[in-house]
mmCIF file as Biopython writes it, N, C-alpha, C and O atoms, coordinates in Angstrom:
data_model
#
loop_
_atom_site.group_PDB
_atom_site.id
_atom_site.type_symbol
_atom_site.label_atom_id
_atom_site.label_alt_id
_atom_site.label_comp_id
_atom_site.label_asym_id
_atom_site.label_entity_id
_atom_site.label_seq_id
_atom_site.pdbx_PDB_ins_code
_atom_site.Cartn_x
_atom_site.Cartn_y
_atom_site.Cartn_z
_atom_site.occupancy
_atom_site.B_iso_or_equiv
_atom_site.auth_seq_id
_atom_site.auth_asym_id
_atom_site.pdbx_PDB_model_num
ATOM 1   N N  . MET A ? 1  ? 46.003 -45.941 -64.045 1.0 0.0 1  A 1 
ATOM 2   C CA . MET A ? 1  ? 44.793 -45.308 -64.521 1.0 0.0 1  A 1 
ATOM 3   C C  . MET A ? 1  ? 44.498 -44.083 -63.661 1.0 0.0 1  A 1 
ATOM 4   O O  . MET A ? 1  ? 44.453 -44.165 -62.433 1.0 0.0 1  A 1 
ATOM 5   N N  . SER A ? 2  ? 44.304 -42.975 -64.311 1.0 0.0 2  A 1 
ATOM 6   C CA . SER A ? 2  ? 44.035 -41.710 -63.642 1.0 0.0 2  A 1 
ATOM 7   C C  . SER A ? 2  ? 42.556 -41.600 -63.282 1.0 0.0 2  A 1 
ATOM 8   O O  . SER A ? 2  ? 41.682 -42.030 -64.035 1.0 0.0 2  A 1 
ATOM 9   N N  . LYS A ? 3  ? 42.300 -41.018 -62.119 1.0 0.0 3  A 1 
ATOM 10  C CA . LYS A ? 3  ? 40.921 -40.769 -61.709 1.0 0.0 3  A 1 
ATOM 11  C C  . LYS A ? 3  ? 40.721 -39.264 -61.660 1.0 0.0 3  A 1 
ATOM 12  O O  . LYS A ? 3  ? 41.376 -38.566 -60.887 1.0 0.0 3  A 1 
ATOM 13  N N  . THR A ? 4  ? 39.829 -38.778 -62.475 1.0 0.0 4  A 1 
ATOM 14  C CA . THR A ? 4  ? 39.554 -37.350 -62.531 1.0 0.0 4  A 1 
ATOM 15  C C  . THR A ? 4  ? 38.075 -37.123 -62.290 1.0 0.0 4  A 1 
ATOM 16  O O  . THR A ? 4  ? 37.225 -37.819 -62.846 1.0 0.0 4  A 1 
ATOM 17  N N  . PHE A ? 5  ? 37.781 -36.141 -61.456 1.0 0.0 5  A 1 
ATOM 18  C CA . PHE A ? 5  ? 36.402 -35.795 -61.136 1.0 0.0 5  A 1 
ATOM 19  C C  . PHE A ? 5  ? 36.149 -34.339 -61.498 1.0 0.0 5  A 1 
ATOM 20  O O  . PHE A ? 5  ? 37.051 -33.506 -61.424 1.0 0.0 5  A 1 
ATOM 21  N N  . GLU A ? 6  ? 34.933 -34.044 -61.884 1.0 0.0 6  A 1 
ATOM 22  C CA . GLU A ? 6  ? 34.510 -32.650 -61.977 1.0 0.0 6  A 1 
ATOM 23  C C  . GLU A ? 6  ? 33.705 -32.347 -60.724 1.0 0.0 6  A 1 
ATOM 24  O O  . GLU A ? 6  ? 33.036 -33.224 -60.179 1.0 0.0 6  A 1 
ATOM 25  N N  . VAL A ? 7  ? 33.773 -31.108 -60.274 1.0 0.0 7  A 1 
ATOM 26  C CA . VAL A ? 7  ? 33.027 -30.672 -59.099 1.0 0.0 7  A 1 
ATOM 27  C C  . VAL A ? 7  ? 31.998 -29.649 -59.556 1.0 0.0 7  A 1 
ATOM 28  O O  . VAL A ? 7  ? 32.330 -28.651 -60.196 1.0 0.0 7  A 1 
ATOM 29  N N  . VAL A ? 8  ? 30.753 -29.917 -59.217 1.0 0.0 8  A 1 
ATOM 30  C CA . VAL A ? 8  ? 29.642 -29.054 -59.604 1.0 0.0 8  A 1 
ATOM 31  C C  . VAL A ? 8  ? 28.936 -28.593 -58.336 1.0 0.0 8  A 1 
ATOM 32  O O  . VAL A ? 8  ? 28.726 -29.387 -57.419 1.0 0.0 8  A 1 
ATOM 33  N N  . GLU A ? 9  ? 28.571 -27.329 -58.276 1.0 0.0 9  A 1 
ATOM 34  C CA . GLU A ? 9  ? 27.830 -26.793 -57.141 1.0 0.0 9  A 1 
ATOM 35  C C  . GLU A ? 9  ? 26.362 -26.668 -57.525 1.0 0.0 9  A 1 
ATOM 36  O O  . GLU A ? 9  ? 26.030 -26.090 -58.560 1.0 0.0 9  A 1 
ATOM 37  N N  . LEU A ? 10 ? 25.484 -27.214 -56.684 1.0 0.0 10 A 1 
ATOM 38  C CA . LEU A ? 10 ? 24.046 -27.222 -56.952 1.0 0.0 10 A 1 
ATOM 39  C C  . LEU A ? 10 ? 23.279 -26.757 -55.725 1.0 0.0 10 A 1 
ATOM 40  O O  . LEU A ? 10 ? 23.779 -26.837 -54.602 1.0 0.0 10 A 1 
ATOM 41  N N  . VAL A ? 11 ? 22.062 -26.271 -55.943 1.0 0.0 11 A 1 
ATOM 42  C CA . VAL A ? 11 ? 21.161 -25.919 -54.846 1.0 0.0 11 A 1 
ATOM 43  C C  . VAL A ? 11 ? 19.920 -26.788 -54.969 1.0 0.0 11 A 1 
ATOM 44  O O  . VAL A ? 11 ? 19.241 -26.788 -55.996 1.0 0.0 11 A 1 
ATOM 45  N N  . GLY A ? 12 ? 19.637 -27.530 -53.903 1.0 0.0 12 A 1 
ATOM 46  C CA . GLY A ? 12 ? 18.421 -28.336 -53.844 1.0 0.0 12 A 1 
ATOM 47  C C  . GLY A ? 12 ? 17.383 -27.627 -52.990 1.0 0.0 12 A 1 
ATOM 48  O O  . GLY A ? 12 ? 17.717 -26.985 -51.994 1.0 0.0 12 A 1 
ATOM 49  N N  . ILE A ? 13 ? 16.121 -27.748 -53.386 1.0 0.0 13 A 1 
ATOM 50  C CA . ILE A ? 13 ? 15.034 -27.067 -52.680 1.0 0.0 13 A 1 
ATOM 51  C C  . ILE A ? 13 ? 13.930 -28.070 -52.405 1.0 0.0 13 A 1 
ATOM 52  O O  . ILE A ? 13 ? 13.593 -28.889 -53.260 1.0 0.0 13 A 1 
ATOM 53  N N  . SER A ? 14 ? 13.362 -27.999 -51.193 1.0 0.0 14 A 1 
ATOM 54  C CA . SER A ? 14 ? 12.269 -28.894 -50.821 1.0 0.0 14 A 1 
ATOM 55  C C  . SER A ? 14 ? 11.366 -28.206 -49.807 1.0 0.0 14 A 1 
ATOM 56  O O  . SER A ? 14 ? 11.813 -27.358 -49.036 1.0 0.0 14 A 1 
ATOM 57  N N  . THR A ? 15 ? 10.112 -28.574 -49.816 1.0 0.0 15 A 1 
ATOM 58  C CA . THR A ? 15 ? 9.191  -28.103 -48.780 1.0 0.0 15 A 1 
ATOM 59  C C  . THR A ? 15 ? 9.043  -29.161 -47.682 1.0 0.0 15 A 1 
ATOM 60  O O  . THR A ? 15 ? 8.294  -28.967 -46.725 1.0 0.0 15 A 1 
ATOM 61  N N  . GLU A ? 16 ? 9.767  -30.292 -47.825 1.0 0.0 16 A 1 
ATOM 62  C CA . GLU A ? 16 ? 9.665  -31.392 -46.857 1.0 0.0 16 A 1 
ATOM 63  C C  . GLU A ? 16 ? 10.740 -31.320 -45.773 1.0 0.0 16 A 1 
ATOM 64  O O  . GLU A ? 16 ? 10.423 -31.322 -44.583 1.0 0.0 16 A 1 
ATOM 65  N N  . SER A ? 17 ? 12.031 -31.256 -46.185 1.0 0.0 17 A 1 
ATOM 66  C CA . SER A ? 17 ? 13.133 -31.294 -45.214 1.0 0.0 17 A 1 
ATOM 67  C C  . SER A ? 17 ? 14.452 -30.938 -45.907 1.0 0.0 17 A 1 
ATOM 68  O O  . SER A ? 17 ? 14.534 -30.871 -47.133 1.0 0.0 17 A 1 
ATOM 69  N N  . LEU A ? 18 ? 15.477 -30.715 -45.085 1.0 0.0 18 A 1 
ATOM 70  C CA . LEU A ? 18 ? 16.809 -30.473 -45.628 1.0 0.0 18 A 1 
ATOM 71  C C  . LEU A ? 18 ? 17.329 -31.709 -46.350 1.0 0.0 18 A 1 
ATOM 72  O O  . LEU A ? 18 ? 17.932 -31.598 -47.417 1.0 0.0 18 A 1 
ATOM 73  N N  . SER A ? 19 ? 17.098 -32.888 -45.770 1.0 0.0 19 A 1 
ATOM 74  C CA . SER A ? 19 ? 17.587 -34.115 -46.415 1.0 0.0 19 A 1 
ATOM 75  C C  . SER A ? 19 ? 16.886 -34.354 -47.740 1.0 0.0 19 A 1 
ATOM 76  O O  . SER A ? 19 ? 17.500 -34.873 -48.673 1.0 0.0 19 A 1 
ATOM 77  N N  . ASP A ? 20 ? 15.623 -33.989 -47.846 1.0 0.0 20 A 1 
ATOM 78  C CA . ASP A ? 20 ? 14.925 -34.128 -49.126 1.0 0.0 20 A 1 
ATOM 79  C C  . ASP A ? 20 ? 15.488 -33.147 -50.154 1.0 0.0 20 A 1 
ATOM 80  O O  . ASP A ? 20 ? 15.551 -33.463 -51.342 1.0 0.0 20 A 1 
ATOM 81  N N  . ALA A ? 21 ? 15.891 -31.973 -49.707 1.0 0.0 21 A 1 
ATOM 82  C CA . ALA A ? 21 ? 16.506 -31.005 -50.614 1.0 0.0 21 A 1 
ATOM 83  C C  . ALA A ? 21 ? 17.825 -31.546 -51.157 1.0 0.0 21 A 1 
ATOM 84  O O  . ALA A ? 21 ? 18.143 -31.342 -52.329 1.0 0.0 21 A 1 
ATOM 85  N N  . VAL A ? 22 ? 18.598 -32.239 -50.311 1.0 0.0 22 A 1 
ATOM 86  C CA . VAL A ? 22 ? 19.836 -32.874 -50.762 1.0 0.0 22 A 1 
ATOM 87  C C  . VAL A ? 22 ? 19.520 -33.944 -51.801 1.0 0.0 22 A 1 
ATOM 88  O O  . VAL A ? 22 ? 20.168 -34.010 -52.846 1.0 0.0 22 A 1 
ATOM 89  N N  . LYS A ? 23 ? 18.530 -34.775 -51.515 1.0 0.0 23 A 1 
ATOM 90  C CA . LYS A ? 23 ? 18.150 -35.843 -52.446 1.0 0.0 23 A 1 
ATOM 91  C C  . LYS A ? 23 ? 17.709 -35.279 -53.795 1.0 0.0 23 A 1 
ATOM 92  O O  . LYS A ? 23 ? 18.031 -35.848 -54.837 1.0 0.0 23 A 1 
ATOM 93  N N  . GLN A ? 24 ? 16.980 -34.174 -53.784 1.0 0.0 24 A 1 
ATOM 94  C CA . GLN A ? 24 ? 16.534 -33.545 -55.032 1.0 0.0 24 A 1 
ATOM 95  C C  . GLN A ? 24 ? 17.733 -33.117 -55.876 1.0 0.0 24 A 1 
ATOM 96  O O  . GLN A ? 24 ? 17.768 -33.344 -57.085 1.0 0.0 24 A 1 
ATOM 97  N N  . ALA A ? 25 ? 18.711 -32.496 -55.223 1.0 0.0 25 A 1 
ATOM 98  C CA . ALA A ? 25 ? 19.899 -32.035 -55.948 1.0 0.0 25 A 1 
ATOM 99  C C  . ALA A ? 25 ? 20.708 -33.222 -56.479 1.0 0.0 25 A 1 
ATOM 100 O O  . ALA A ? 25 ? 21.203 -33.178 -57.605 1.0 0.0 25 A 1 
ATOM 101 N N  . LEU A ? 26 ? 20.845 -34.278 -55.675 1.0 0.0 26 A 1 
ATOM 102 C CA . LEU A ? 26 ? 21.606 -35.451 -56.112 1.0 0.0 26 A 1 
ATOM 103 C C  . LEU A ? 26 ? 20.932 -36.163 -57.275 1.0 0.0 26 A 1 
ATOM 104 O O  . LEU A ? 26 ? 21.609 -36.632 -58.191 1.0 0.0 26 A 1 
ATOM 105 N N  . GLU A ? 27 ? 19.617 -36.248 -57.249 1.0 0.0 27 A 1 
ATOM 106 C CA . GLU A ? 27 ? 18.898 -36.878 -58.363 1.0 0.0 27 A 1 
ATOM 107 C C  . GLU A ? 27 ? 19.134 -36.116 -59.654 1.0 0.0 27 A 1 
ATOM 108 O O  . GLU A ? 27 ? 19.330 -36.720 -60.708 1.0 0.0 27 A 1 
ATOM 109 N N  . SER A ? 28 ? 19.118 -34.795 -59.578 1.0 0.0 28 A 1 
ATOM 110 C CA . SER A ? 28 ? 19.371 -33.977 -60.770 1.0 0.0 28 A 1 
ATOM 111 C C  . SER A ? 28 ? 20.800 -34.167 -61.270 1.0 0.0 28 A 1 
ATOM 112 O O  . SER A ? 28 ? 21.030 -34.291 -62.473 1.0 0.0 28 A 1 
ATOM 113 N N  . ALA A ? 29 ? 21.751 -34.189 -60.350 1.0 0.0 29 A 1 
ATOM 114 C CA . ALA A ? 29 ? 23.158 -34.332 -60.727 1.0 0.0 29 A 1 
ATOM 115 C C  . ALA A ? 29 ? 23.425 -35.694 -61.358 1.0 0.0 29 A 1 
ATOM 116 O O  . ALA A ? 29 ? 24.229 -35.800 -62.284 1.0 0.0 29 A 1 
ATOM 117 N N  . GLY A ? 30 ? 22.763 -36.728 -60.869 1.0 0.0 30 A 1 
ATOM 118 C CA . GLY A ? 30 ? 22.991 -38.078 -61.352 1.0 0.0 30 A 1 
ATOM 119 C C  . GLY A ? 30 ? 22.402 -38.371 -62.720 1.0 0.0 30 A 1 
ATOM 120 O O  . GLY A ? 30 ? 22.700 -39.409 -63.310 1.0 0.0 30 A 1 
ATOM 121 N N  . LYS A ? 31 ? 21.576 -37.479 -63.233 1.0 0.0 31 A 1 
ATOM 122 C CA . LYS A ? 31 ? 20.969 -37.696 -64.554 1.0 0.0 31 A 1 
ATOM 123 C C  . LYS A ? 31 ? 22.005 -37.582 -65.670 1.0 0.0 31 A 1 
ATOM 124 O O  . LYS A ? 31 ? 21.885 -38.253 -66.695 1.0 0.0 31 A 1 
ATOM 125 N N  . GLU A ? 32 ? 23.011 -36.745 -65.482 1.0 0.0 32 A 1 
ATOM 126 C CA . GLU A ? 32 ? 24.041 -36.540 -66.503 1.0 0.0 32 A 1 
ATOM 127 C C  . GLU A ? 32 ? 25.178 -37.543 -66.382 1.0 0.0 32 A 1 
ATOM 128 O O  . GLU A ? 32 ? 25.569 -38.178 -67.362 1.0 0.0 32 A 1 
ATOM 129 N N  . LYS A ? 33 ? 25.710 -37.679 -65.155 1.0 0.0 33 A 1 
ATOM 130 C CA . LYS A ? 33 ? 26.842 -38.571 -64.885 1.0 0.0 33 A 1 
ATOM 131 C C  . LYS A ? 33 ? 26.672 -39.134 -63.484 1.0 0.0 33 A 1 
ATOM 132 O O  . LYS A ? 33 ? 26.051 -38.497 -62.633 1.0 0.0 33 A 1 
ATOM 133 N N  . PRO A ? 34 ? 27.220 -40.329 -63.231 1.0 0.0 34 A 1 
ATOM 134 C CA . PRO A ? 34 ? 27.120 -40.895 -61.878 1.0 0.0 34 A 1 
ATOM 135 C C  . PRO A ? 34 ? 27.830 -40.013 -60.840 1.0 0.0 34 A 1 
ATOM 136 O O  . PRO A ? 34 ? 28.914 -39.487 -61.091 1.0 0.0 34 A 1 
ATOM 137 N N  . VAL A ? 35 ? 27.205 -39.867 -59.691 1.0 0.0 35 A 1 
ATOM 138 C CA . VAL A ? 35 ? 27.757 -39.067 -58.597 1.0 0.0 35 A 1 
ATOM 139 C C  . VAL A ? 35 ? 28.677 -39.946 -57.767 1.0 0.0 35 A 1 
ATOM 140 O O  . VAL A ? 35 ? 28.294 -41.040 -57.353 1.0 0.0 35 A 1 
ATOM 141 N N  . GLY A ? 36 ? 29.896 -39.464 -57.523 1.0 0.0 36 A 1 
ATOM 142 C CA . GLY A ? 36 ? 30.860 -40.192 -56.709 1.0 0.0 36 A 1 
ATOM 143 C C  . GLY A ? 36 ? 30.815 -39.785 -55.248 1.0 0.0 36 A 1 
ATOM 144 O O  . GLY A ? 36 ? 30.997 -40.623 -54.364 1.0 0.0 36 A 1 
ATOM 145 N N  . TRP A ? 37 ? 30.577 -38.518 -54.988 1.0 0.0 37 A 1 
ATOM 146 C CA . TRP A ? 37 ? 30.529 -38.006 -53.622 1.0 0.0 37 A 1 
ATOM 147 C C  . TRP A ? 37 ? 29.821 -36.656 -53.616 1.0 0.0 37 A 1 
ATOM 148 O O  . TRP A ? 37 ? 29.616 -36.044 -54.665 1.0 0.0 37 A 1 
ATOM 149 N N  . PHE A ? 38 ? 29.451 -36.198 -52.416 1.0 0.0 38 A 1 
ATOM 150 C CA . PHE A ? 38 ? 28.876 -34.858 -52.283 1.0 0.0 38 A 1 
ATOM 151 C C  . PHE A ? 38 ? 29.234 -34.294 -50.920 1.0 0.0 38 A 1 
ATOM 152 O O  . PHE A ? 38 ? 29.542 -35.024 -49.977 1.0 0.0 38 A 1 
ATOM 153 N N  . GLU A ? 39 ? 29.183 -32.964 -50.847 1.0 0.0 39 A 1 
ATOM 154 C CA . GLU A ? 39 ? 29.473 -32.246 -49.609 1.0 0.0 39 A 1 
ATOM 155 C C  . GLU A ? 39 ? 28.431 -31.139 -49.460 1.0 0.0 39 A 1 
ATOM 156 O O  . GLU A ? 39 ? 28.230 -30.347 -50.380 1.0 0.0 39 A 1 
ATOM 157 N N  . VAL A ? 40 ? 27.776 -31.085 -48.319 1.0 0.0 40 A 1 
ATOM 158 C CA . VAL A ? 40 ? 26.828 -30.005 -48.047 1.0 0.0 40 A 1 
ATOM 159 C C  . VAL A ? 40 ? 27.633 -28.804 -47.570 1.0 0.0 40 A 1 
ATOM 160 O O  . VAL A ? 40 ? 28.347 -28.883 -46.571 1.0 0.0 40 A 1 
ATOM 161 N N  . THR A ? 41 ? 27.513 -27.685 -48.296 1.0 0.0 41 A 1 
ATOM 162 C CA . THR A ? 41 ? 28.292 -26.495 -47.945 1.0 0.0 41 A 1 
ATOM 163 C C  . THR A ? 41 ? 27.457 -25.409 -47.278 1.0 0.0 41 A 1 
ATOM 164 O O  . THR A ? 41 ? 27.995 -24.580 -46.543 1.0 0.0 41 A 1 
ATOM 165 N N  . GLU A ? 42 ? 26.144 -25.403 -47.526 1.0 0.0 42 A 1 
ATOM 166 C CA . GLU A ? 42 ? 25.262 -24.412 -46.907 1.0 0.0 42 A 1 
ATOM 167 C C  . GLU A ? 42 ? 23.894 -25.018 -46.663 1.0 0.0 42 A 1 
ATOM 168 O O  . GLU A ? 42 ? 23.424 -25.862 -47.425 1.0 0.0 42 A 1 
ATOM 169 N N  . GLN A ? 43 ? 23.263 -24.570 -45.583 1.0 0.0 43 A 1 
ATOM 170 C CA . GLN A ? 43 ? 21.876 -24.932 -45.294 1.0 0.0 43 A 1 
ATOM 171 C C  . GLN A ? 43 ? 21.136 -23.652 -44.957 1.0 0.0 43 A 1 
ATOM 172 O O  . GLN A ? 43 ? 21.642 -22.811 -44.216 1.0 0.0 43 A 1 
ATOM 173 N N  . ARG A ? 44 ? 19.957 -23.508 -45.493 1.0 0.0 44 A 1 
ATOM 174 C CA . ARG A ? 44 ? 19.165 -22.316 -45.188 1.0 0.0 44 A 1 
ATOM 175 C C  . ARG A ? 44 ? 17.707 -22.613 -45.488 1.0 0.0 44 A 1 
ATOM 176 O O  . ARG A ? 44 ? 17.363 -23.676 -46.004 1.0 0.0 44 A 1 
ATOM 177 N N  . GLY A ? 45 ? 16.873 -21.670 -45.160 1.0 0.0 45 A 1 
ATOM 178 C CA . GLY A ? 45 ? 15.452 -21.826 -45.449 1.0 0.0 45 A 1 
ATOM 179 C C  . GLY A ? 45 ? 14.806 -20.469 -45.595 1.0 0.0 45 A 1 
ATOM 180 O O  . GLY A ? 45 ? 15.407 -19.425 -45.341 1.0 0.0 45 A 1 
ATOM 181 N N  . ARG A ? 46 ? 13.571 -20.525 -46.011 1.0 0.0 46 A 1 
ATOM 182 C CA . ARG A ? 46 ? 12.832 -19.275 -46.108 1.0 0.0 46 A 1 
ATOM 183 C C  . ARG A ? 46 ? 11.357 -19.573 -45.873 1.0 0.0 46 A 1 
ATOM 184 O O  . ARG A ? 46 ? 10.904 -20.709 -46.016 1.0 0.0 46 A 1 
ATOM 185 N N  . VAL A ? 47 ? 10.635 -18.553 -45.518 1.0 0.0 47 A 1 
ATOM 186 C CA . VAL A ? 47 ? 9.192  -18.654 -45.362 1.0 0.0 47 A 1 
ATOM 187 C C  . VAL A ? 47 ? 8.581  -17.934 -46.558 1.0 0.0 47 A 1 
ATOM 188 O O  . VAL A ? 47 ? 8.874  -16.763 -46.799 1.0 0.0 47 A 1 
ATOM 189 N N  . THR A ? 48 ? 7.729  -18.638 -47.307 1.0 0.0 48 A 1 
ATOM 190 C CA . THR A ? 48 ? 7.131  -18.067 -48.510 1.0 0.0 48 A 1 
ATOM 191 C C  . THR A ? 48 ? 6.020  -17.097 -48.141 1.0 0.0 48 A 1 
ATOM 192 O O  . THR A ? 48 ? 5.649  -16.985 -46.972 1.0 0.0 48 A 1 
ATOM 193 N N  . GLN A ? 49 ? 5.499  -16.406 -49.123 1.0 0.0 49 A 1 
ATOM 194 C CA . GLN A ? 49 ? 4.435  -15.436 -48.877 1.0 0.0 49 A 1 
ATOM 195 C C  . GLN A ? 49 ? 3.169  -16.086 -48.321 1.0 0.0 49 A 1 
ATOM 196 O O  . GLN A ? 49 ? 2.393  -15.438 -47.619 1.0 0.0 49 A 1 
ATOM 197 N N  . ASP A ? 50 ? 2.962  -17.371 -48.635 1.0 0.0 50 A 1 
ATOM 198 C CA . ASP A ? 50 ? 1.790  -18.065 -48.092 1.0 0.0 50 A 1 
ATOM 199 C C  . ASP A ? 50 ? 2.144  -18.885 -46.845 1.0 0.0 50 A 1 
ATOM 200 O O  . ASP A ? 50 ? 1.483  -19.878 -46.542 1.0 0.0 50 A 1 
ATOM 201 N N  . ASP A ? 51 ? 3.201  -18.456 -46.117 1.0 0.0 51 A 1 
ATOM 202 C CA . ASP A ? 51 ? 3.631  -19.017 -44.833 1.0 0.0 51 A 1 
ATOM 203 C C  . ASP A ? 51 ? 4.051  -20.487 -44.889 1.0 0.0 51 A 1 
ATOM 204 O O  . ASP A ? 51 ? 3.910  -21.209 -43.902 1.0 0.0 51 A 1 
ATOM 205 N N  . LYS A ? 52 ? 4.560  -20.927 -46.025 1.0 0.0 52 A 1 
ATOM 206 C CA . LYS A ? 52 ? 5.117  -22.276 -46.118 1.0 0.0 52 A 1 
ATOM 207 C C  . LYS A ? 52 ? 6.632  -22.193 -45.934 1.0 0.0 52 A 1 
ATOM 208 O O  . LYS A ? 52 ? 7.260  -21.195 -46.289 1.0 0.0 52 A 1 
ATOM 209 N N  . VAL A ? 53 ? 7.199  -23.245 -45.379 1.0 0.0 53 A 1 
ATOM 210 C CA . VAL A ? 53 ? 8.642  -23.299 -45.157 1.0 0.0 53 A 1 
ATOM 211 C C  . VAL A ? 53 ? 9.296  -23.989 -46.357 1.0 0.0 53 A 1 
ATOM 212 O O  . VAL A ? 53 ? 8.830  -25.027 -46.827 1.0 0.0 53 A 1 
ATOM 213 N N  . GLU A ? 54 ? 10.374 -23.395 -46.832 1.0 0.0 54 A 1 
ATOM 214 C CA . GLU A ? 54 ? 11.139 -23.952 -47.944 1.0 0.0 54 A 1 
ATOM 215 C C  . GLU A ? 54 ? 12.568 -24.176 -47.459 1.0 0.0 54 A 1 
ATOM 216 O O  . GLU A ? 54 ? 13.221 -23.248 -46.983 1.0 0.0 54 A 1 
ATOM 217 N N  . PHE A ? 55 ? 13.049 -25.415 -47.583 1.0 0.0 55 A 1 
ATOM 218 C CA . PHE A ? 55 ? 14.407 -25.773 -47.188 1.0 0.0 55 A 1 
ATOM 219 C C  . PHE A ? 55 ? 15.314 -25.697 -48.411 1.0 0.0 55 A 1 
ATOM 220 O O  . PHE A ? 55 ? 14.938 -26.143 -49.495 1.0 0.0 55 A 1 
ATOM 221 N N  . GLN A ? 56 ? 16.504 -25.133 -48.240 1.0 0.0 56 A 1 
ATOM 222 C CA . GLN A ? 56 ? 17.454 -25.006 -49.340 1.0 0.0 56 A 1 
ATOM 223 C C  . GLN A ? 56 ? 18.830 -25.466 -48.866 1.0 0.0 56 A 1 
ATOM 224 O O  . GLN A ? 56 ? 19.262 -25.117 -47.768 1.0 0.0 56 A 1 
ATOM 225 N N  . VAL A ? 57 ? 19.510 -26.245 -49.694 1.0 0.0 57 A 1 
ATOM 226 C CA . VAL A ? 57 ? 20.880 -26.661 -49.394 1.0 0.0 57 A 1 
ATOM 227 C C  . VAL A ? 57 ? 21.748 -26.442 -50.626 1.0 0.0 57 A 1 
ATOM 228 O O  . VAL A ? 57 ? 21.312 -26.662 -51.756 1.0 0.0 57 A 1 
ATOM 229 N N  . THR A ? 58 ? 22.968 -26.009 -50.392 1.0 0.0 58 A 1 
ATOM 230 C CA . THR A ? 58 ? 23.960 -25.932 -51.457 1.0 0.0 58 A 1 
ATOM 231 C C  . THR A ? 58 ? 24.894 -27.109 -51.250 1.0 0.0 58 A 1 
ATOM 232 O O  . THR A ? 58 ? 25.393 -27.331 -50.147 1.0 0.0 58 A 1 
ATOM 233 N N  . ILE A ? 59 ? 25.132 -27.869 -52.326 1.0 0.0 59 A 1 
ATOM 234 C CA . ILE A ? 59 ? 26.027 -29.013 -52.251 1.0 0.0 59 A 1 
ATOM 235 C C  . ILE A ? 59 ? 27.066 -28.944 -53.361 1.0 0.0 59 A 1 
ATOM 236 O O  . ILE A ? 59 ? 26.814 -28.414 -54.444 1.0 0.0 59 A 1 
ATOM 237 N N  . LYS A ? 60 ? 28.232 -29.489 -53.065 1.0 0.0 60 A 1 
ATOM 238 C CA . LYS A ? 60 ? 29.249 -29.717 -54.100 1.0 0.0 60 A 1 
ATOM 239 C C  . LYS A ? 60 ? 29.180 -31.197 -54.426 1.0 0.0 60 A 1 
ATOM 240 O O  . LYS A ? 60 ? 29.179 -32.038 -53.527 1.0 0.0 60 A 1 
ATOM 241 N N  . VAL A ? 61 ? 29.123 -31.513 -55.708 1.0 0.0 61 A 1 
ATOM 242 C CA . VAL A ? 61 ? 28.989 -32.885 -56.176 1.0 0.0 61 A 1 
ATOM 243 C C  . VAL A ? 61 ? 30.219 -33.243 -57.009 1.0 0.0 61 A 1 
ATOM 244 O O  . VAL A ? 61 ? 30.604 -32.503 -57.915 1.0 0.0 61 A 1 
ATOM 245 N N  . GLY A ? 62 ? 30.824 -34.377 -56.694 1.0 0.0 62 A 1 
ATOM 246 C CA . GLY A ? 62 ? 31.936 -34.889 -57.488 1.0 0.0 62 A 1 
ATOM 247 C C  . GLY A ? 62 ? 31.439 -35.957 -58.427 1.0 0.0 62 A 1 
ATOM 248 O O  . GLY A ? 62 ? 30.838 -36.941 -57.996 1.0 0.0 62 A 1 
ATOM 249 N N  . ARG A ? 63 ? 31.692 -35.769 -59.740 1.0 0.0 63 A 1 
ATOM 250 C CA . ARG A ? 63 ? 31.279 -36.743 -60.755 1.0 0.0 63 A 1 
ATOM 251 C C  . ARG A ? 63 ? 32.506 -37.161 -61.552 1.0 0.0 63 A 1 
ATOM 252 O O  . ARG A ? 63 ? 33.267 -36.314 -62.020 1.0 0.0 63 A 1 
ATOM 253 N N  . LYS A ? 64 ? 32.695 -38.467 -61.706 1.0 0.0 64 A 1 
ATOM 254 C CA . LYS A ? 64 ? 33.856 -38.986 -62.413 1.0 0.0 64 A 1 
ATOM 255 C C  . LYS A ? 64 ? 33.757 -38.688 -63.901 1.0 0.0 64 A 1 
ATOM 256 O O  . LYS A ? 64 ? 32.715 -38.896 -64.523 1.0 0.0 64 A 1 
ATOM 257 N N  . LEU A ? 65 ? 34.861 -38.197 -64.465 1.0 0.0 65 A 1 
ATOM 258 C CA . LEU A ? 65 ? 34.911 -37.923 -65.906 1.0 0.0 65 A 1 
ATOM 259 C C  . LEU A ? 65 ? 35.326 -39.154 -66.659 1.0 0.0 65 A 1 
ATOM 260 O O  . LEU A ? 65 ? 35.426 -39.123 -67.885 1.0 0.0 65 A 1 
#
């Protein structure tokens, strides 16, 4: 039996933490197909105009086809 995965790149955003940003992206990815694995490829943040901190992560998600 062959195992084939698709790889999707997503950006998660949170005002709470980097880990919450990852969870947000994984929840979105899991709505279509079950997530098999993920890899965090970038971490960054920004300060909004009203001085709030926004955490952003780019992740690659593997989903079994």
